[in-house]
Backbone as CSV, one residue per row, in Angstrom:
resi,resn,N_x,N_y,N_z,CA_x,CA_y,CA_z,C_x,C_y,C_z
1,UNK,13.788,-13.274,17.371,14.093,-14.632,17.792,12.941,-15.533,17.486
2,UNK,13.433,-16.464,16.370,12.084,-17.682,16.478,12.168,-18.789,17.252
3,UNK,11.330,-19.044,18.252,11.310,-20.282,18.729,10.852,-21.592,18.172
4,UNK,11.358,-22.420,18.756,10.797,-23.931,18.048,11.107,-24.752,19.451
5,UNK,9.863,-25.401,19.702,9.710,-26.411,20.527,9.735,-28.088,19.780
6,UNK,10.794,-28.904,20.322,10.544,-30.226,19.629,10.663,-31.327,20.723
7,UNK,9.674,-32.208,20.460,9.277,-33.298,21.928,10.323,-34.746,21.249
8,UNK,11.078,-35.066,22.060,11.770,-36.446,21.822,10.904,-37.387,22.381
9,UNK,9.887,-38.376,22.017,9.582,-39.287,22.502,10.429,-40.273,22.623
10,UNK,10.303,-40.896,23.739,11.165,-42.032,24.457,10.237,-43.108,24.605
11,UNK,10.806,-44.407,24.142,9.492,-45.271,24.483,10.943,-46.239,24.388
12,UNK,10.491,-47.618,25.785,11.446,-48.518,25.493,13.086,-48.378,25.093
13,UNK,13.804,-47.364,25.500,15.127,-47.376,24.560,15.259,-46.904,23.477
14,UNK,14.161,-46.140,22.699,14.372,-45.755,21.513,13.834,-44.513,21.792
15,UNK,13.790,-43.427,20.896,13.454,-42.293,20.420,12.718,-42.159,19.108
16,UNK,11.551,-41.351,19.097,10.916,-40.998,17.452,11.648,-40.042,16.877
17,UNK,11.749,-40.397,15.375,12.356,-39.189,14.669,11.261,-38.825,13.711
18,UNK,11.207,-37.861,12.950,10.286,-37.542,11.909,11.078,-36.822,10.815
19,UNK,10.980,-37.366,9.852,11.629,-36.892,8.309,10.630,-35.623,8.028
20,UNK,11.725,-35.284,8.006,11.116,-34.040,7.189,10.910,-33.764,5.852
21,UNK,9.721,-33.364,5.336,8.819,-34.043,4.258,9.921,-32.781,3.108
22,UNK,9.926,-33.317,1.674,10.620,-32.829,0.736,10.461,-31.592,0.418
23,UNK,9.421,-31.082,0.413,9.122,-29.525,0.205,9.376,-28.248,1.538
24,UNK,9.535,-29.072,2.747,9.936,-27.892,3.486,11.195,-26.827,3.412
25,UNK,11.202,-25.728,3.717,12.263,-24.794,3.230,13.405,-25.412,4.093
26,UNK,13.820,-25.478,5.087,14.990,-26.008,5.424,14.784,-27.470,5.906
27,UNK,16.447,-27.724,5.696,16.564,-29.215,6.205,15.754,-30.727,5.430
28,UNK,14.970,-29.852,4.512,14.243,-30.912,4.258,14.681,-32.507,3.589
29,UNK,14.125,-33.309,3.808,14.243,-34.965,3.617,15.489,-35.417,5.180
30,UNK,15.201,-34.549,5.838,16.585,-34.746,6.814,15.750,-35.445,8.404
31,UNK,16.456,-36.040,8.848,14.982,-36.370,10.362,15.818,-35.774,11.155
32,UNK,14.359,-35.239,12.055,14.473,-34.210,13.083,13.417,-34.818,14.391
33,UNK,12.872,-33.904,14.923,11.576,-34.373,15.864,10.349,-33.931,15.602
34,UNK,9.473,-34.023,15.715,8.427,-33.319,15.720,8.423,-32.417,16.802
35,UNK,7.702,-31.015,16.182,7.727,-30.086,16.842,6.729,-28.755,16.210
36,UNK,7.163,-27.839,16.444,7.206,-26.552,16.064,7.416,-25.297,16.352
37,UNK,6.871,-24.228,15.757,7.072,-22.546,15.899,6.148,-22.510,17.089
38,UNK,6.463,-21.709,18.206,5.849,-20.988,19.426,5.327,-19.569,19.098
39,UNK,4.007,-19.930,19.054,2.961,-18.446,18.634,3.309,-17.535,19.440
40,UNK,3.373,-16.252,19.459,3.754,-14.683,20.251,2.794,-15.616,21.587
41,UNK,3.854,-14.549,22.378,2.838,-14.781,23.993,2.419,-16.286,24.125
42,UNK,3.150,-17.429,23.281,2.564,-18.517,24.095,4.254,-19.079,24.584
43,UNK,3.363,-20.080,25.579,3.851,-20.641,26.920,4.585,-21.816,26.168
44,UNK,6.174,-21.901,26.969,6.719,-23.185,25.601,5.992,-24.490,25.242
45,UNK,5.653,-24.522,27.055,4.984,-25.924,27.524,3.913,-26.326,26.349
46,UNK,2.962,-25.133,26.514,1.637,-25.252,25.633,1.865,-25.422,23.827
47,UNK,2.945,-24.507,23.739,3.302,-25.015,22.380,3.755,-26.248,22.129
48,UNK,4.502,-27.011,22.968,4.843,-28.286,23.147,3.468,-29.156,22.758
49,UNK,2.392,-28.958,23.374,1.447,-30.034,23.489,1.245,-29.835,22.244
50,UNK,0.695,-28.646,21.861,-0.217,-28.006,20.910,0.371,-28.766,19.264
51,UNK,1.933,-28.491,19.476,2.547,-29.180,18.227,2.495,-30.814,18.025
52,UNK,2.647,-31.715,18.914,2.683,-32.648,19.095,1.048,-33.044,18.477
53,UNK,0.083,-32.452,19.015,-1.273,-32.757,18.764,-1.215,-32.928,17.198
54,UNK,-0.830,-31.435,16.742,-1.284,-31.114,15.566,-0.320,-32.174,14.452
55,UNK,0.821,-32.633,14.678,1.644,-33.138,13.639,1.777,-34.556,13.935
56,UNK,1.639,-35.075,15.485,1.943,-37.308,15.573,0.438,-37.400,15.918
57,UNK,-0.613,-36.301,16.333,-1.583,-37.129,16.879,-1.588,-37.507,18.540
58,UNK,-0.895,-36.794,19.386,-0.531,-37.470,20.854,-0.574,-36.096,21.388
59,UNK,-1.072,-36.598,22.671,-0.533,-35.510,23.679,0.125,-35.912,24.900
60,UNK,1.566,-35.266,25.066,2.199,-35.483,25.668,1.666,-35.053,27.609
61,UNK,1.906,-35.989,28.161,1.667,-35.978,29.524,2.773,-35.931,30.465
62,UNK,3.925,-36.556,29.882,5.377,-36.611,31.316,6.218,-35.825,30.384
63,UNK,7.086,-34.718,30.692,8.031,-34.436,29.551,8.726,-33.549,30.366
64,UNK,10.089,-33.203,30.616,11.071,-32.308,30.834,11.974,-31.407,29.762
65,UNK,11.955,-30.342,30.265,12.844,-29.763,29.512,14.487,-29.955,29.370
66,UNK,15.098,-30.240,27.856,16.557,-31.015,28.181,17.454,-29.552,28.166
67,UNK,16.970,-28.430,27.546,17.797,-27.314,27.069,17.469,-26.996,25.936
68,UNK,17.894,-26.249,25.498,17.879,-25.370,24.053,19.144,-25.402,22.716
69,UNK,18.784,-25.503,21.618,20.016,-25.257,20.539,19.866,-24.272,19.622
70,UNK,20.870,-23.359,19.808,20.842,-22.619,18.552,21.170,-23.075,17.191
71,UNK,20.341,-22.889,16.008,20.253,-23.232,15.171,21.837,-22.367,14.207
72,UNK,22.221,-23.388,13.890,23.973,-22.902,13.593,23.786,-22.278,12.125
73,UNK,22.724,-22.799,11.364,22.581,-22.325,9.962,21.376,-21.111,9.614
74,UNK,21.280,-20.688,11.166,19.941,-19.451,10.843,20.993,-18.015,10.547
75,UNK,20.033,-17.400,9.959,20.648,-16.107,9.436,20.828,-15.264,10.740
76,UNK,22.010,-14.871,10.845,22.037,-13.619,12.337,20.944,-12.866,12.510
77,UNK,20.167,-11.886,11.440,19.480,-11.221,11.311,18.178,-12.061,11.704
78,UNK,17.802,-13.622,11.697,16.910,-14.152,11.903,16.918,-15.365,13.237
79,UNK,17.188,-15.409,14.298,18.098,-16.500,14.924,16.820,-17.302,15.258
80,UNK,17.276,-18.283,15.451,16.282,-19.755,15.829,16.715,-20.553,16.931
81,UNK,16.092,-20.901,17.973,16.464,-21.421,19.078,15.534,-22.666,19.216
82,UNK,16.085,-23.912,19.367,15.247,-25.300,19.791,15.292,-25.492,21.145
83,UNK,13.959,-25.422,21.634,13.878,-25.956,22.728,13.155,-27.475,22.812
84,UNK,14.179,-28.101,23.575,14.120,-29.550,23.475,13.733,-30.405,24.466
85,UNK,12.571,-31.103,24.476,11.880,-31.917,25.798,11.740,-33.344,25.403
86,UNK,12.362,-33.967,26.264,12.219,-35.267,26.458,10.619,-35.597,26.897
87,UNK,9.583,-36.672,26.038,8.317,-37.164,26.458,8.523,-38.525,26.698
88,UNK,8.044,-38.881,27.958,7.949,-40.090,28.216,6.677,-40.483,28.661
89,UNK,5.778,-40.133,28.269,4.170,-40.543,28.719,3.463,-39.669,27.746
90,UNK,2.457,-39.988,26.756,1.404,-39.411,25.966,0.572,-40.330,25.991
91,UNK,-0.710,-39.514,25.821,-2.217,-40.183,25.320,-2.286,-39.792,23.802
92,UNK,-2.858,-41.094,23.487,-3.637,-40.713,22.034,-2.882,-42.141,21.223
93,UNK,-2.256,-43.312,22.050,-1.813,-44.197,20.811,-0.563,-43.647,20.540
94,UNK,-0.360,-44.802,19.546,0.796,-44.521,18.670,0.899,-43.419,17.864
95,UNK,1.753,-43.002,18.036,2.097,-41.645,17.045,2.159,-41.858,15.554
96,UNK,1.252,-41.115,14.417,1.377,-41.156,13.132,1.260,-40.106,12.639
97,UNK,1.986,-40.178,11.559,2.061,-38.912,10.569,0.681,-38.000,10.565
98,UNK,0.720,-36.644,10.732,-0.495,-35.905,10.459,-0.413,-34.778,9.659
99,UNK,-1.028,-34.391,8.267,-0.322,-33.151,7.586,0.745,-33.793,6.979
100,UNK,1.457,-32.707,6.085,2.662,-32.944,5.101,3.834,-32.416,5.487
101,UNK,4.000,-31.837,6.752,5.099,-31.472,7.404,6.224,-32.610,7.190
102,UNK,5.755,-33.697,7.526,7.020,-34.980,7.768,6.484,-35.916,7.050
103,UNK,7.597,-36.553,6.654,7.057,-37.514,5.278,6.682,-39.263,6.427
104,UNK,7.557,-39.178,7.028,7.684,-40.479,7.868,7.776,-40.771,8.963
105,UNK,7.504,-41.275,10.344,8.217,-41.401,11.786,9.217,-42.712,11.886
106,UNK,9.786,-42.432,12.688,10.697,-43.976,13.027,11.258,-44.009,14.046
107,UNK,11.239,-45.277,15.027,11.524,-45.836,16.176,13.103,-45.847,16.234
108,UNK,14.090,-45.380,16.743,15.539,-45.754,16.877,16.334,-45.597,17.905
109,UNK,17.125,-47.036,18.101,17.697,-46.968,19.395,18.624,-45.474,19.560
110,UNK,18.340,-45.256,21.244,19.945,-43.992,21.274,21.391,-44.607,20.209
111,UNK,21.846,-45.937,20.086,23.158,-45.679,19.424,22.600,-45.865,18.090
112,UNK,21.794,-46.543,17.438,21.684,-46.191,15.936,21.180,-44.466,15.775
113,UNK,20.344,-44.059,16.911,20.221,-42.540,16.626,21.768,-41.657,16.579
114,UNK,22.435,-41.708,17.163,23.842,-40.994,17.209,24.758,-41.096,15.937
115,UNK,24.038,-42.663,15.186,25.081,-42.894,14.392,24.397,-42.485,12.658
116,UNK,23.154,-41.881,12.710,22.327,-41.484,11.955,23.078,-40.487,11.205
117,UNK,23.349,-40.539,9.709,24.129,-39.601,8.688,23.306,-38.973,8.320
118,UNK,21.957,-38.362,8.702,21.225,-37.339,7.683,20.129,-37.151,8.823
119,UNK,20.942,-36.441,9.949,20.048,-35.850,10.963,20.072,-33.968,10.991
120,UNK,18.947,-33.534,10.665,18.597,-32.106,10.410,19.868,-31.401,11.039
121,UNK,20.222,-31.383,12.387,21.362,-30.695,13.480,22.118,-31.594,13.697
122,UNK,23.678,-31.525,13.277,24.636,-32.514,14.243,24.698,-32.152,15.579
123,UNK,23.745,-31.061,15.886,24.088,-30.573,17.475,23.250,-31.602,18.494
124,UNK,22.354,-32.491,17.759,21.432,-33.810,18.048,22.436,-34.839,18.516
125,UNK,23.385,-35.309,18.080,24.117,-36.169,18.931,24.762,-36.008,19.931
126,UNK,24.881,-35.007,20.465,25.432,-34.515,21.944,24.210,-34.665,22.889
127,UNK,22.986,-34.391,21.971,21.803,-34.330,22.939,21.115,-35.917,23.336
128,UNK,21.760,-36.647,22.229,21.251,-37.954,21.832,22.372,-38.918,22.792
129,UNK,23.658,-38.620,22.642,24.503,-39.480,23.450,24.190,-39.226,25.238
130,UNK,23.696,-37.788,25.710,23.409,-37.710,27.158,22.537,-37.997,27.114
131,UNK,21.612,-38.872,26.312,20.052,-39.246,27.181,20.126,-40.805,26.924
132,UNK,21.830,-41.060,26.477,21.522,-42.862,26.049,21.864,-43.431,27.331
């Protein structure tokens, strides 16, 4: 099973989304959250910190585990689980796109986020509604 960590950065009633670059293998061009693959024997929170540093240039300092989402589109022979974290404090200033995994970042209110038509996973809606 592949494990992936995702950070839902929350600031002043908004959550940060990252649009997946058009060249990505899965969910290309759709909105998701910054994060990435957990390396072998890596602790989830260590992976979260590493991935957010690599992808958006911030270091989370306050975060809580929100739960996990099984990828409904993953092959049965290659299951994927997303470990979702609420991030409420970080160092490094305003997040920005680093590298080519994402094409843009956008802050969305929770109401706007739940209504977004182009989310990578529909399961995000329930998670966002709970955080509202």
